[in-house]
C-alpha positions as CSV (number, residue, x, y, z in Angstrom):
1,M,23.9,-13.4,-12.4
2,L,21.7,-13.4,-9.6
3,D,23.2,-14.4,-6.1
4,A,20.0,-15.7,-4.4
5,K,22.0,-16.5,-1.1
6,L,23.2,-13.0,-0.8
7,L,19.8,-11.6,-1.7
8,R,18.0,-13.7,0.9
9,E,20.6,-12.5,3.6
10,Q,20.1,-8.8,2.6
11,V,16.6,-9.1,2.7
12,R,16.5,-10.8,6.1
13,Y,18.7,-7.8,7.6
14,N,16.3,-5.4,6.3
15,C,13.6,-7.4,7.8
16,L,15.4,-7.5,11.1
17,L,16.1,-3.8,10.9
18,A,12.4,-3.0,10.3
19,E,11.6,-4.9,13.6
20,A,14.3,-2.9,15.4
21,H,13.1,0.4,14.4
22,H,9.4,-0.4,14.6
23,G,8.8,-3.4,17.1
24,G,8.5,-1.0,19.9
25,T,5.6,0.6,18.5
26,L,3.7,-2.5,19.3
27,S,2.0,-3.4,22.5
28,V,4.3,-6.0,24.7
29,C,1.6,-8.8,24.0
30,G,1.3,-7.9,20.5
31,L,5.1,-8.0,20.0
32,V,5.5,-11.4,21.9
33,L,2.5,-12.9,19.8
34,R,4.4,-11.6,16.4
35,L,7.6,-12.9,17.6
36,R,6.0,-16.3,18.5
37,D,4.7,-16.7,15.1
38,H,7.8,-15.6,13.6
39,Y,9.8,-18.3,15.6
40,K,7.4,-21.0,14.4
41,W,7.9,-19.9,10.7
42,E,11.8,-19.8,11.3
43,Q,11.6,-23.3,12.6
44,G,9.2,-24.7,10.4
45,L,6.7,-25.4,12.7
46,P,3.0,-25.6,11.8
47,P,0.9,-22.7,13.2
48,W,-0.8,-24.9,15.8
49,R,2.4,-26.3,17.5
50,E,3.5,-24.4,20.4
51,P,7.3,-24.2,20.9
52,E,9.0,-25.0,24.3
53,P,8.6,-21.8,26.4
54,S,12.3,-21.7,27.3
55,D,13.5,-22.1,23.6
56,L,11.0,-19.1,22.6
57,L,12.1,-17.0,25.3
58,D,15.8,-17.6,24.4
59,W,15.2,-17.0,20.9
60,I,13.5,-13.8,21.7
61,E,16.3,-12.5,23.9
62,T,18.7,-13.2,21.1
63,R,16.7,-11.4,18.6
64,E,16.2,-8.3,20.8
65,A,20.0,-8.2,21.5
66,R,20.6,-8.1,17.7
67,W,18.0,-5.3,17.3
68,E,19.8,-3.0,19.7
69,E,23.3,-3.9,17.7
70,I,21.8,-2.7,14.3
71,D,19.0,-0.1,15.7
72,S,21.3,2.9,14.3
73,E,21.8,1.4,10.8
74,G,19.8,2.1,7.8
75,F,18.2,-0.3,5.3
76,T,20.8,-2.0,3.0
77,S,20.5,-1.7,-0.7
78,L,19.9,-5.1,-2.7
79,R,22.3,-6.6,-5.0
80,I,20.3,-7.7,-8.1
81,G,22.6,-8.9,-10.7
82,S,24.9,-6.1,-11.5
83,E,22.6,-3.6,-10.3
84,L,22.5,-2.2,-6.4
85,L,18.9,-1.3,-5.9
86,D,17.0,0.6,-3.2
87,P,14.9,-1.9,-1.2
88,F,11.6,0.1,-2.1
89,Q,12.3,-0.4,-5.9
90,V,9.9,-3.3,-5.8
91,E,8.7,-3.4,-9.6
92,R,12.4,-3.1,-10.8
93,I,13.5,-5.9,-8.5
94,N,10.6,-8.3,-9.5
95,D,11.4,-7.5,-13.1
96,V,14.5,-9.5,-12.4
97,L,13.5,-12.0,-9.8
98,V,10.2,-13.2,-11.1
99,P,11.7,-14.9,-14.3
100,E,14.2,-16.5,-11.7
101,G,11.1,-17.9,-9.8
102,L,11.5,-15.6,-6.9
103,V,9.1,-12.8,-5.6
104,Y,9.9,-9.7,-3.5
105,G,7.6,-7.3,-1.5
106,A,8.3,-4.1,0.3
107,G,6.1,-1.4,1.7
108,Y,4.5,0.2,4.5
109,V,1.9,-1.4,6.8
110,A,-0.2,-0.1,9.8
111,G,1.9,2.4,11.7
112,L,4.0,3.2,8.7
113,R,6.1,0.3,9.6
114,P,8.2,-1.0,6.9
115,S,7.9,-4.5,5.8
116,F,9.7,-6.9,3.6
117,F,9.7,-10.5,2.5
118,L,11.2,-12.7,-0.2
119,G,9.8,-16.1,-1.4
120,T,9.7,-18.3,-4.3
121,L,7.0,-17.8,-7.0
122,R,4.5,-20.6,-7.1
123,E,2.1,-19.0,-9.5
124,I,1.0,-15.9,-11.4
125,Q,-2.6,-15.3,-11.6
126,Y,-4.6,-12.2,-13.4
127,L,-7.7,-10.5,-12.0
128,D,-8.7,-8.9,-15.3
129,D,-5.4,-6.5,-16.1
130,V,-3.9,-7.0,-12.3
131,R,-1.3,-9.5,-11.8
132,V,-1.3,-11.4,-8.7
133,L,1.9,-13.1,-7.4
134,M,1.1,-16.3,-5.4
135,V,4.0,-16.8,-2.9
136,G,5.3,-20.4,-2.2
137,K,8.0,-21.0,0.3
138,E,9.0,-17.8,2.0
139,L,12.8,-17.1,2.5
140,A,12.8,-13.9,4.4
141,R,10.1,-12.2,6.3
142,D,9.7,-9.7,9.3
143,I,7.1,-9.8,12.2
144,F,4.6,-7.6,10.2
145,A,3.8,-10.2,7.7
146,S,0.2,-9.9,5.9
147,P,-1.6,-12.3,3.9
148,A,-2.3,-10.3,1.1
149,M,-0.9,-7.0,0.1
150,R,-0.7,-4.6,-2.7
151,Q,2.4,-2.8,-4.0
152,G,1.4,-0.5,-6.9
153,S,0.1,-2.5,-9.5
154,I,0.8,-5.9,-8.1
155,I,-1.0,-8.0,-5.5
156,Y,0.9,-10.5,-3.4
157,A,-0.8,-13.3,-1.9
158,R,1.0,-15.3,0.8
159,H,-0.1,-18.7,1.9
160,H,1.8,-19.2,4.9
161,P,0.8,-16.0,6.9
162,M,-2.9,-17.0,5.7
163,V,-2.7,-20.3,7.4
164,S,-1.3,-18.7,10.6
165,F,-3.9,-16.0,10.6
166,L,-6.8,-18.7,10.2
167,W,-5.5,-20.8,12.9
168,E,-5.1,-17.7,15.3
169,Q,-8.8,-17.0,14.9
170,I,-9.8,-20.5,15.5
171,F,-7.4,-20.7,18.3
172,E,-8.8,-17.7,20.1
173,R,-12.4,-18.1,19.3
174,R,-13.4,-14.8,20.5
175,P,-16.8,-14.5,21.7
176,S,-17.7,-11.8,19.2
177,A,-16.6,-13.9,16.4
178,R,-17.6,-17.4,17.4
179,N,-21.1,-17.6,15.7
180,A,-19.5,-16.3,12.3
181,L,-16.6,-18.6,12.7
182,H,-18.5,-21.6,13.4
183,F,-21.1,-20.6,10.4
184,A,-17.8,-20.3,8.2
185,L,-16.4,-23.7,9.2
186,A,-19.6,-25.5,8.7
187,Q,-19.9,-24.6,5.2
188,Y,-16.8,-27.2,4.9
189,G,-18.5,-29.7,7.2
190,L,-16.2,-28.7,10.2
191,D,-17.0,-28.3,13.6
192,M,-15.1,-25.2,15.3
193,E,-14.6,-27.2,18.5
194,A,-13.4,-30.3,16.9
195,V,-10.8,-28.2,14.7
196,S,-9.6,-26.5,17.7
197,A,-8.9,-29.8,19.6
198,D,-7.3,-31.7,16.9
199,P,-5.7,-29.3,14.4
200,N,-3.1,-31.9,13.4
201,G,-6.1,-34.1,12.3
202,H,-7.5,-31.3,10.2
203,A,-4.2,-29.8,8.9
204,D,-5.1,-30.9,5.3
205,R,-8.3,-29.1,5.6
206,L,-7.0,-26.0,7.3
207,Y,-4.3,-25.5,4.6
208,A,-7.0,-26.1,1.9
209,I,-9.4,-23.6,3.5
210,S,-6.6,-21.1,3.8
211,E,-5.8,-21.4,0.0
212,E,-9.4,-20.9,-1.0
213,Q,-9.9,-18.0,1.3
214,L,-6.8,-16.4,0.2
215,A,-8.0,-16.4,-3.3
216,T,-10.9,-14.4,-2.1
217,W,-9.1,-12.0,0.0
218,V,-7.1,-10.8,-2.9
219,H,-10.4,-9.1,-4.0
220,H,-9.9,-6.7,-1.0
221,E,-6.6,-5.6,-2.6
222,L,-8.3,-5.4,-6.1
223,G,-11.0,-3.1,-4.6
224,E,-8.3,-0.8,-2.8
225,M,-6.9,-0.4,-6.5
226,R,-10.3,0.5,-8.1
227,Q,-12.0,2.4,-5.2
228,S,-12.6,6.0,-5.8
229,L,-14.1,7.3,-2.5
230,F,-10.7,7.9,-0.9
231,D,-8.1,9.6,-2.8
232,N,-4.9,7.7,-2.5
233,A,-2.8,10.6,-2.3
234,M,-4.9,12.2,0.3
235,W,-5.1,8.8,2.2
236,R,-1.5,8.6,2.5
237,E,-1.0,12.3,3.5
238,I,-3.5,11.7,6.2
239,V,-2.0,8.4,7.4
240,A,1.4,10.0,7.5
241,S,0.1,13.1,9.5
242,Y,-1.5,11.2,12.4
243,A,0.7,8.0,12.5
244,N,0.1,5.8,15.5
245,S,-2.9,7.2,16.6
246,A,-6.6,6.7,16.4
247,V,-7.0,9.0,13.4
248,E,-4.7,6.8,11.5
249,V,-6.5,3.8,12.5
250,Y,-9.9,5.6,11.6
251,A,-8.5,6.4,8.1
252,R,-7.3,3.0,7.5
253,V,-10.7,1.5,8.5
254,L,-12.4,3.9,5.9
255,K,-10.1,3.0,3.0
256,D,-10.7,-0.5,3.9
257,L,-14.3,-0.3,3.8
258,A,-14.1,1.8,0.7
259,A,-12.3,-1.0,-0.9
260,D,-14.7,-3.7,0.4
261,T,-17.9,-2.0,-0.5
262,D,-16.6,-1.3,-4.1
263,E,-18.2,-2.8,-6.9
264,T,-15.1,-4.7,-7.7
265,G,-14.1,-5.3,-4.0
266,L,-14.4,-8.2,-1.8
267,L,-18.1,-8.2,-0.6
268,A,-19.4,-7.9,-4.3
269,H,-17.3,-10.8,-5.1
270,I,-18.4,-12.8,-2.2
271,T,-21.9,-12.0,-3.0
272,T,-21.8,-12.6,-6.7
273,A,-19.8,-15.9,-6.3
274,R,-22.1,-16.8,-3.4
275,K,-19.3,-17.7,-1.1
276,A,-21.1,-18.4,2.2
277,A,-18.0,-19.4,4.0
278,S,-16.1,-16.4,2.9
279,L,-18.8,-14.0,4.3
280,G,-18.6,-15.9,7.7
281,F,-15.0,-15.7,7.9
282,Y,-15.3,-11.8,6.6
283,V,-17.6,-11.1,9.7
284,A,-15.5,-13.1,12.0
285,F,-12.2,-11.3,11.2
286,L,-13.8,-7.8,11.5
287,R,-11.7,-5.7,13.8
288,P,-13.8,-3.9,16.8
289,F,-13.1,-0.5,15.2
290,T,-14.3,-1.8,11.7
291,K,-17.5,-3.2,13.4
292,L,-18.3,0.4,14.9
293,L,-18.0,1.8,11.2
294,F,-19.7,-1.1,9.5
295,P,-22.7,-2.2,11.6
296,E,-24.8,-2.9,8.7
297,I,-23.1,-6.2,7.8
298,L,-23.4,-7.4,11.3
299,R,-27.2,-7.0,11.2
300,A,-27.3,-8.4,7.7
301,F,-25.4,-11.3,8.5
302,R,-27.6,-12.4,11.2
303,V,-30.5,-12.2,8.7
304,F,-28.4,-13.9,6.2
305,R,-27.7,-17.0,8.5
306,Q,-31.5,-17.7,8.5
307,S,-32.4,-16.7,5.0
308,R,-29.5,-17.2,3.0
309,D,-30.8,-14.1,0.9
310,W,-27.8,-12.6,-0.9
311,A,-29.8,-9.4,-1.7
312,T,-29.6,-8.7,2.4
313,I,-25.9,-8.6,2.1
314,A,-26.0,-6.5,-1.3
315,A,-28.2,-4.0,0.3
316,A,-26.1,-3.7,3.5
317,R,-23.0,-2.9,1.3
318,D,-24.9,-0.3,-0.5
319,R,-26.2,1.4,2.5
320,A,-22.7,1.3,4.1
321,R,-21.2,2.8,1.1
322,Q,-23.3,5.8,1.2
323,R,-22.4,6.6,4.8
324,I,-18.7,6.0,4.5
325,T,-18.7,8.4,1.4
326,R,-19.9,11.1,4.0
327,Q,-17.4,10.0,6.5
328,I,-14.4,10.1,4.1
329,E,-15.8,13.6,3.1
330,D,-15.8,14.8,6.7
331,L,-12.4,13.5,7.5
332,V,-10.7,15.1,4.6
333,R,-12.4,18.4,5.4
334,L,-11.1,18.4,8.8
335,H,-7.7,17.4,7.8
336,R,-7.6,20.1,5.1
337,Q,-8.8,22.7,7.8
338,G,-5.6,21.8,9.8
339,E,-3.5,23.0,7.0
340,S,-4.4,26.7,8.3
341,R,-5.2,25.8,12.0
342,G,-2.6,23.4,12.7
343,R,-2.1,19.4,12.8
344,P,-2.8,19.4,16.5
345,W,-6.2,21.2,16.1
346,A,-7.1,18.7,13.3
347,K,-6.2,15.7,15.4
348,R,-8.6,16.9,18.0
349,A,-11.3,17.9,15.7
350,I,-11.2,14.7,14.0
351,E,-11.3,12.8,17.3
352,E,-14.1,14.8,18.8
353,E,-16.4,15.1,15.8
354,L,-15.7,11.7,14.1
355,I,-14.3,9.3,16.3
356,A,-15.5,9.8,19.8
357,P,-19.3,9.5,18.6
358,L,-18.5,5.8,18.3
359,G,-17.8,5.5,22.0
360,I,-14.0,4.6,21.9
361,L,-12.6,7.7,23.0
362,K,-13.0,9.4,26.3
363,R,-14.3,13.0,26.0
364,S,-12.3,15.5,27.9
């Protein structure tokens, strides 16, 4: 018989341990922002309600003290019925949990940081032959939460992290994202400044938009499963070899773009379904590194805002895919040369030949 309470505590412990082991790899600002978001989730606050600073600081101090207490420990196995399972045996664990109305996720995010969550199962959807587990109330999570993720042949879609992410983008209103974000919200008849000024009055709309966009975002994960430009085993090897470096970020961005430009990926879905709001959000949410590697979409979006010609977006996707193919080939080539010349040599070569020309590294 499944002891759901015990399972929740075990997953929460592993979440805490993941933070203890890897929270220090984040910048101070990045760590505090993630802790703030986690505090809101733990206290049941909507993403747009800011906690009392003194309460938040006390909570952070308590959590960091707990990290120090357990930092030397290893992840605990999970008691699933009569079995004691490794916390990364995701498929076996979900074989038991899904019929019980629960869903569990475990994997590695950027920087090879382990991440775990446990939640209620709201719905199971299928994209062709791919199972998508829609997560309802989250019972355990860590500060590395992501709205959508893939583990093996399963895609997880998490609504609460999606709402938090959407609000964070609206709240920040980065200058480079303002036009695209304004365009995306306008497709719903909303004004960005009005939403930012009165999120409570727009709460229902924000939740609904997050729900709709999450259903779109899972097509990125589908594209990752189907893309063939970047061999998965090679990609994992590269990411592990250059963890927490510009090379890892470069490899991750290329993999993301290989997925998004795949014929089964996110941009193909957006274009085929004529999802103008999703296109706006896609451009608004692009990270600086991704923009450098996908300038075609920025130019195409500027044209699209005036013409509404979806062929412009499709053409940009095709052009980018041809270039991304060459960039992946060059990355793999230099990495393989490092097998005989050494990883430090390969790292320098990748940075100098592939990353520095983008203008984000100082040449020595």
